[in-house]
NUDRENBA-448995 format. One line per field, with one value per residue (C-alpha): residue number from 1; residue in one letter; chain; x, y, z. Coordinates in steps of 0.001 Angstrom, whole numbers. Example, Ala and Ser with C-alpha at 12.3 -4.5 7.8 and 13.67 -1.06 7.14 Angstrom:
// residues 2
kekol	[1 / 2]
kese	[a / s]
tortor	[A / A]
X	[12300 / 13670]
Y	[-4500 / -1060]
Z	[7800 / 7140]
***
This chain:
// residues 343
kekol	[1 / 2 / 3 / 4 / 5 / 6 / 7 / 8 / 9 / 10 / 11 / 12 / 13 / 14 / 15 / 16 / 17 / 18 / 19 / 20 / 21 / 22 / 23 / 24 / 25 / 26 / 27 / 28 / 29 / 30 / 31 / 32 / 33 / 34 / 35 / 36 / 37 / 38 / 39 / 40 / 41 / 42 / 43 / 44 / 45 / 46 / 47 / 48 / 49 / 50 / 51 / 52 / 53 / 54 / 55 / 56 / 57 / 58 / 59 / 60 / 61 / 62 / 63 / 64 / 65 / 66 / 67 / 68 / 69 / 70 / 71 / 72 / 73 / 74 / 75 / 76 / 77 / 78 / 79 / 80 / 81 / 82 / 83 / 84 / 85 / 86 / 87 / 88 / 89 / 90 / 91 / 92 / 93 / 94 / 95 / 96 / 97 / 98 / 99 / 100 / 101 / 102 / 103 / 104 / 105 / 106 / 107 / 108 / 109 / 110 / 111 / 112 / 113 / 114 / 115 / 116 / 117 / 118 / 119 / 120 / 121 / 122 / 123 / 124 / 125 / 126 / 127 / 128 / 129 / 130 / 131 / 132 / 133 / 134 / 135 / 136 / 137 / 138 / 139 / 140 / 141 / 142 / 143 / 144 / 145 / 146 / 147 / 148 / 149 / 150 / 151 / 152 / 153 / 154 / 155 / 156 / 157 / 158 / 159 / 160 / 161 / 162 / 163 / 164 / 165 / 166 / 167 / 168 / 169 / 170 / 171 / 172 / 173 / 174 / 175 / 176 / 177 / 178 / 179 / 180 / 181 / 182 / 183 / 184 / 185 / 186 / 187 / 188 / 189 / 190 / 191 / 192 / 193 / 194 / 195 / 196 / 197 / 198 / 199 / 200 / 201 / 202 / 203 / 204 / 205 / 206 / 207 / 208 / 209 / 210 / 211 / 212 / 213 / 214 / 215 / 216 / 217 / 218 / 219 / 220 / 221 / 222 / 223 / 224 / 225 / 226 / 227 / 228 / 229 / 230 / 231 / 232 / 233 / 234 / 235 / 236 / 237 / 238 / 239 / 240 / 241 / 242 / 243 / 244 / 245 / 246 / 247 / 248 / 249 / 250 / 251 / 252 / 253 / 254 / 255 / 256 / 257 / 258 / 259 / 260 / 261 / 262 / 263 / 264 / 265 / 266 / 267 / 268 / 269 / 270 / 271 / 272 / 273 / 274 / 275 / 276 / 277 / 278 / 279 / 280 / 281 / 282 / 283 / 284 / 285 / 286 / 287 / 288 / 289 / 290 / 291 / 292 / 293 / 294 / 295 / 296 / 297 / 298 / 299 / 300 / 301 / 302 / 303 / 304 / 305 / 306 / 307 / 308 / 309 / 310 / 311 / 312 / 313 / 314 / 315 / 316 / 317 / 318 / 319 / 320 / 321 / 322 / 323 / 324 / 325 / 326 / 327 / 328 / 329 / 330 / 331 / 332 / 333 / 334 / 335 / 336 / 337 / 338 / 339 / 340 / 341 / 342 / 343]
kese	[m / n / p / l / h / p / p / r / r / v / v / f / l / a / y / a / g / m / n / l / l / d / l / s / g / p / m / q / v / l / a / t / t / n / r / l / q / g / r / e / v / y / r / l / h / v / v / s / a / q / g / g / t / i / l / t / s / a / g / l / p / v / g / t / q / s / l / q / e / m / d / r / l / l / q / a / t / p / d / l / h / t / l / i / s / p / g / g / s / s / g / d / q / f / p / l / d / a / a / l / v / a / w / i / r / q / h / a / q / a / a / a / r / i / c / s / v / c / t / g / a / f / h / l / a / e / a / g / v / l / d / g / l / r / v / t / t / h / w / d / w / a / q / e / l / q / r / r / y / p / a / l / q / v / d / a / d / p / i / y / i / r / q / g / r / i / w / t / s / a / g / v / t / a / g / i / d / l / a / l / a / l / v / e / q / d / l / g / h / a / s / a / i / a / t / a / r / q / l / v / m / f / i / k / r / p / g / g / q / s / q / f / s / t / p / l / a / t / q / s / a / g / a / g / r / f / a / e / l / h / a / w / i / a / a / h / l / a / d / d / l / r / v / e / n / l / a / h / r / a / g / m / s / p / r / t / f / a / r / l / y / v / a / e / t / g / r / t / p / a / r / t / v / e / l / m / r / l / e / a / a / r / r / a / l / e / e / t / r / l / p / l / k / r / i / a / s / q / a / g / y / g / e / e / q / n / l / r / r / v / f / l / r / q / l / g / v / s / p / g / q / y / r / e / r / f / a / a / t / p / a / a / l / s / m / a / q / a / e / p / a / a / g]
tortor	[A / A / A / A / A / A / A / A / A / A / A / A / A / A / A / A / A / A / A / A / A / A / A / A / A / A / A / A / A / A / A / A / A / A / A / A / A / A / A / A / A / A / A / A / A / A / A / A / A / A / A / A / A / A / A / A / A / A / A / A / A / A / A / A / A / A / A / A / A / A / A / A / A / A / A / A / A / A / A / A / A / A / A / A / A / A / A / A / A / A / A / A / A / A / A / A / A / A / A / A / A / A / A / A / A / A / A / A / A / A / A / A / A / A / A / A / A / A / A / A / A / A / A / A / A / A / A / A / A / A / A / A / A / A / A / A / A / A / A / A / A / A / A / A / A / A / A / A / A / A / A / A / A / A / A / A / A / A / A / A / A / A / A / A / A / A / A / A / A / A / A / A / A / A / A / A / A / A / A / A / A / A / A / A / A / A / A / A / A / A / A / A / A / A / A / A / A / A / A / A / A / A / A / A / A / A / A / A / A / A / A / A / A / A / A / A / A / A / A / A / A / A / A / A / A / A / A / A / A / A / A / A / A / A / A / A / A / A / A / A / A / A / A / A / A / A / A / A / A / A / A / A / A / A / A / A / A / A / A / A / A / A / A / A / A / A / A / A / A / A / A / A / A / A / A / A / A / A / A / A / A / A / A / A / A / A / A / A / A / A / A / A / A / A / A / A / A / A / A / A / A / A / A / A / A / A / A / A / A / A / A / A / A / A / A / A / A / A / A / A / A / A / A / A / A / A / A / A / A / A / A / A / A / A / A / A / A / A / A / A / A / A / A]
X	[33574 / 33565 / 34687 / 32651 / 29371 / 29856 / 27198 / 23852 / 23042 / 19589 / 17832 / 14676 / 13064 / 11529 / 9304 / 7453 / 4730 / 5606 / 4861 / 7786 / 7359 / 7187 / 10780 / 12164 / 10497 / 12337 / 15506 / 15545 / 15313 / 18209 / 20410 / 19726 / 20690 / 23981 / 24612 / 23727 / 25848 / 28850 / 29362 / 27713 / 25281 / 23295 / 24463 / 21512 / 20666 / 17801 / 17079 / 14837 / 14274 / 16263 / 18015 / 18236 / 15639 / 12141 / 9283 / 7291 / 3647 / 4350 / 6422 / 9863 / 12342 / 14532 / 18007 / 18243 / 20533 / 19586 / 18683 / 21606 / 24001 / 22772 / 23204 / 26790 / 27358 / 25752 / 27613 / 30901 / 29703 / 26556 / 25555 / 22031 / 20633 / 17282 / 15025 / 12332 / 9125 / 7701 / 4317 / 2107 / 121 / -1305 / -4749 / -7128 / -5218 / -1735 / 475 / 2863 / 6486 / 7304 / 10909 / 10901 / 8582 / 11358 / 14150 / 12530 / 11851 / 15401 / 16932 / 14143 / 16071 / 19434 / 17849 / 17779 / 15071 / 12126 / 9778 / 7044 / 5527 / 2015 / 977 / 4656 / 3124 / 1559 / 5187 / 5898 / 2767 / 3173 / 6591 / 5207 / 7128 / 3872 / 1978 / 421 / 1444 / -466 / 145 / -784 / -1015 / -2811 / -6128 / -7706 / -6100 / -6478 / -9412 / -7833 / -4641 / -6833 / -8853 / -5777 / -3836 / -6203 / -3295 / -2673 / -4088 / -4522 / -5241 / -6075 / -5564 / -1896 / 848 / 3071 / 3345 / 6426 / 6326 / 9826 / 12179 / 9138 / 7670 / 4748 / 3545 / 334 / 417 / 2656 / 3963 / 3921 / 6994 / 8681 / 7543 / 8506 / 12057 / 12279 / 11296 / 14231 / 16663 / 15271 / 15803 / 19391 / 20608 / 18163 / 15256 / 17707 / 19042 / 15471 / 14238 / 17115 / 16580 / 12620 / 13676 / 16043 / 13240 / 11194 / 8820 / 6886 / 6482 / 7449 / 4142 / 4100 / 3403 / 188 / -1148 / -4164 / -3798 / -6875 / -7904 / -10873 / -13191 / -12476 / -12804 / -16003 / -17343 / -16403 / -17936 / -21234 / -21118 / -24908 / -27024 / -24439 / -21975 / -23600 / -23573 / -19989 / -19134 / -21149 / -19558 / -15956 / -17132 / -18586 / -16323 / -16745 / -20790 / -22489 / -22143 / -24067 / -25807 / -29376 / -28155 / -26782 / -29930 / -31808 / -29737 / -29989 / -33812 / -34132 / -34840 / -31688 / -32256 / -32721 / -29871 / -27366 / -28326 / -28250 / -25016 / -23161 / -24579 / -23441 / -20025 / -18866 / -18425 / -20483 / -21370 / -19524 / -16284 / -16426 / -16692 / -13835 / -11484 / -12257 / -11728 / -8370 / -7331 / -8132 / -6084 / -3246 / -3133 / -3363 / -368 / 1601 / 800 / 99 / 1566 / -1798 / -1690 / -3011 / -5988 / -7245 / -6554 / -8753 / -11514 / -11521 / -11303 / -14168 / -12440 / -13335 / -10427 / -6753 / -6703 / -9486 / -7199 / -4079 / -6169 / -7162 / -3641 / -2245 / -4821 / -4840 / -1394 / 635 / 2228 / 1144 / 214 / 3236 / 5267 / 3447 / 3922 / 7602 / 8019 / 5826 / 5409 / 7095 / 10112 / 9405 / 10627 / 8571 / 5520 / 5983 / 6627 / 3494 / 1231 / 2500 / 2469 / -1061 / -1965 / -978 / -3649]
Y	[12375 / 11325 / 14526 / 13530 / 14050 / 17262 / 17746 / 19094 / 22125 / 22029 / 25322 / 24791 / 28054 / 28311 / 30821 / 31071 / 28819 / 26229 / 22634 / 20774 / 17658 / 19569 / 20740 / 17645 / 14784 / 15621 / 16764 / 13454 / 11628 / 13472 / 13341 / 9442 / 9109 / 10953 / 8299 / 5359 / 6686 / 7447 / 10873 / 14221 / 13856 / 16774 / 19708 / 21100 / 24459 / 25757 / 29605 / 32240 / 35908 / 37300 / 34114 / 32723 / 30790 / 30572 / 28713 / 26004 / 25435 / 22383 / 24774 / 23511 / 26071 / 25550 / 27339 / 28863 / 30966 / 34286 / 34896 / 37482 / 34880 / 32340 / 35037 / 35384 / 31720 / 31486 / 34453 / 32805 / 29339 / 29695 / 26006 / 26308 / 22782 / 22177 / 24826 / 23341 / 25543 / 23642 / 24793 / 24778 / 27509 / 27951 / 29306 / 29057 / 31760 / 31371 / 34369 / 34832 / 35786 / 38558 / 38171 / 34556 / 35356 / 37873 / 35488 / 32795 / 35162 / 36131 / 32598 / 30447 / 30497 / 29530 / 26547 / 23047 / 22090 / 23934 / 21908 / 22769 / 20738 / 21258 / 24989 / 25825 / 25830 / 29475 / 31009 / 29459 / 30593 / 34147 / 34164 / 33250 / 29956 / 27958 / 29747 / 27420 / 24325 / 21408 / 21441 / 19823 / 20937 / 19612 / 18809 / 21138 / 24070 / 23036 / 25245 / 28464 / 27792 / 27843 / 30766 / 32818 / 31844 / 31018 / 30625 / 27286 / 23824 / 22605 / 18869 / 17981 / 14211 / 13035 / 12789 / 14905 / 16206 / 16801 / 19354 / 19409 / 20923 / 21953 / 19632 / 20069 / 17882 / 17030 / 17893 / 16856 / 13303 / 13693 / 15723 / 12472 / 10668 / 13816 / 13757 / 9920 / 10788 / 13200 / 10794 / 8142 / 10831 / 11614 / 7849 / 5484 / 3169 / 1183 / 3830 / 5578 / 2264 / 1749 / 5048 / 4267 / 1092 / 2726 / 5179 / 1987 / 3052 / -41 / 1425 / 4069 / 5656 / 6516 / 10215 / 9196 / 7686 / 9579 / 11740 / 9885 / 6288 / 5719 / 4854 / 7882 / 10076 / 8695 / 8945 / 12586 / 13150 / 11841 / 12660 / 12881 / 10669 / 7941 / 7804 / 4536 / 2913 / 3531 / 1901 / -944 / -1364 / -1265 / -4172 / -6290 / -5826 / -9518 / -9132 / -8420 / -4681 / -3889 / -724 / -2600 / -3966 / -740 / 1085 / -1561 / -980 / 2661 / 2313 / 4152 / 3083 / 2378 / 5444 / 7702 / 6092 / 6691 / 10210 / 11179 / 9644 / 11150 / 14828 / 14072 / 12324 / 13174 / 9916 / 6750 / 4000 / 1483 / 3803 / 3922 / 125 / -295 / 2074 / 569 / -3001 / -1817 / -71 / -3227 / -5462 / -3064 / -2989 / -6612 / -6791 / -4272 / -5493 / -9415 / -12573 / -13605 / -15560 / -13639 / -15988 / -15386 / -11567 / -11540 / -13366 / -11086 / -7781 / -8805 / -9823 / -13558 / -14834 / -14121 / -13374 / -10605 / -8922 / -9128 / -7610 / -4528 / -4023 / -3821 / -1531 / 796 / 895 / -738 / -3483 / -7003 / -7836 / -9781 / -6696 / -4434 / -6525 / -6738 / -3085 / -1940 / -4546 / -4376 / -6387 / -9898 / -8944 / -5753 / -7811 / -10606 / -7728 / -5999 / -8922 / -10541 / -7268 / -6046 / -2574 / 87 / 2065]
Z	[20578 / 16967 / 15200 / 12056 / 14262 / 16182 / 18882 / 17848 / 19844 / 21316 / 22802 / 25108 / 25464 / 28977 / 30619 / 34110 / 34321 / 31797 / 32128 / 33883 / 31938 / 28696 / 29259 / 31407 / 29259 / 25983 / 27686 / 29631 / 26186 / 24612 / 27866 / 28181 / 24369 / 25124 / 28005 / 25706 / 22969 / 25089 / 23719 / 23599 / 20585 / 21879 / 23795 / 25858 / 26706 / 28709 / 27920 / 29221 / 28416 / 31381 / 32450 / 36194 / 37889 / 36468 / 38412 / 36440 / 36867 / 39202 / 41488 / 40677 / 40118 / 37042 / 36229 / 32840 / 30686 / 29126 / 25492 / 25446 / 26640 / 23957 / 21326 / 22244 / 22057 / 18752 / 17518 / 18428 / 17157 / 14792 / 15231 / 16333 / 15285 / 17081 / 18723 / 21072 / 22306 / 25466 / 26602 / 29614 / 31176 / 34872 / 33531 / 30699 / 28939 / 27071 / 27832 / 25223 / 26160 / 23495 / 24078 / 23157 / 20116 / 18985 / 19390 / 17614 / 14783 / 14761 / 14811 / 12932 / 9500 / 11221 / 13121 / 11261 / 13062 / 15200 / 17370 / 19725 / 22749 / 23548 / 23755 / 22884 / 19455 / 20022 / 20579 / 16955 / 15545 / 16812 / 15431 / 12057 / 11848 / 11342 / 8730 / 6184 / 7967 / 9259 / 13064 / 16463 / 20082 / 23105 / 22238 / 24741 / 23025 / 19471 / 18777 / 20267 / 18250 / 15060 / 16189 / 16910 / 13807 / 10941 / 8500 / 10284 / 9771 / 13227 / 13750 / 17204 / 16640 / 16192 / 18823 / 16762 / 13101 / 11240 / 8156 / 6981 / 9434 / 11466 / 14202 / 16601 / 19110 / 21390 / 24963 / 28022 / 27393 / 23567 / 23993 / 24881 / 21811 / 19677 / 21286 / 20366 / 16816 / 16656 / 18105 / 15267 / 12478 / 13874 / 14909 / 13456 / 14899 / 16969 / 19007 / 19372 / 20712 / 23199 / 24559 / 24975 / 26654 / 29051 / 30035 / 30855 / 28071 / 26698 / 23184 / 20937 / 19626 / 15951 / 15173 / 13443 / 16543 / 18003 / 21065 / 22540 / 22981 / 20689 / 23362 / 25413 / 22468 / 21356 / 24849 / 24872 / 21536 / 22441 / 26111 / 26019 / 23901 / 23146 / 26037 / 27530 / 23968 / 23400 / 26565 / 25597 / 22276 / 23887 / 26235 / 23475 / 20307 / 19515 / 19240 / 16127 / 15937 / 12694 / 12603 / 12962 / 16131 / 17758 / 16745 / 18609 / 21669 / 21356 / 21095 / 17533 / 14233 / 12143 / 9731 / 12844 / 14655 / 11790 / 11225 / 14620 / 15429 / 12405 / 13648 / 17279 / 16647 / 13344 / 12234 / 11116 / 13653 / 11478 / 11783 / 15612 / 15719 / 13263 / 15339 / 18600 / 17162 / 15622 / 18949 / 20719 / 18530 / 18942 / 22592 / 22735 / 20525 / 22371 / 26052 / 25962 / 24193 / 22981 / 19810 / 16689 / 16431 / 19910 / 19323 / 16123 / 17978 / 20844 / 18834 / 16721 / 13481 / 13660 / 11642 / 11955 / 8009 / 8526 / 11464 / 8884 / 6273 / 8407 / 9922 / 6325 / 5078 / 7855 / 9294 / 6407 / 8474 / 9313 / 13073 / 13640 / 12297 / 14501 / 17558 / 16856 / 16674 / 19492 / 21813 / 25420 / 26130 / 27386 / 30840 / 30985 / 29846 / 32364 / 35251 / 34263 / 33948 / 37371 / 39323 / 40758 / 39634 / 42081 / 43878]
***
């Protein structure tokens, strides 16, 4: 162990009914990083109110230390670095654990970093840690989080959000993305990518990436009137998708179509087309070796220079730079393209 870099103590707060992956996903990222670094970068603890075994929502029991035991450790060595509040609920109500909330309040100032995964944001919000901050959580709980805690600025879209030393993430697998971002902050981009590859993750998703694919999000938003149109757009990105043509497809006048579309989906038809084309190009760069010219054509940009302009404007990187950072390794691409899909 390098004496200049002592282990970072990471405390996961556990409770009965929590999502197993909210805990095990981020924990595995940090444990894998330890192994790849050949030293204990992260000293991991799973803590519950009373300690002992808790039962996760998946039915798998998890052994934990008690809050009292963790307090004794921190009194001897006050080195709480990262506090992570996982989420998960067995029903449509999120039951707060009062003991965990009180513990968060007690130790929030001492922690160098405070994080939540999924509905773990409710514990942080109840403790007052998130007041006045822009935060995220699982998309299905975002409205409830905002309703309960109006001092928060809840954004249901991003994978994770960092506000100073406070990090919040979306549901379930987003905890893995969050943990990789923590590794990147601590050890650099190369170490985070090495961990992601070891976990057989094709890409490391940035925090600003949406929780939803654009086609799924738009189909959900317009589940009634425009669901078929969204599916058609996603399958015809290279076509002429101006408002006039979309209105004709929907059987409306352009003015009526544009008005009803914005009212139902919250965005203009042109914005939906733009987002779908951008996502299609991103996925092609991440998952295939197609040349940029062909990707531009298939995604509806026509020329490669148009694709480049959109990427620079929307993402701040060129298509080539995006592919270099987020594409699967050549071996993984070959395997994914050669093997038939399971099921």
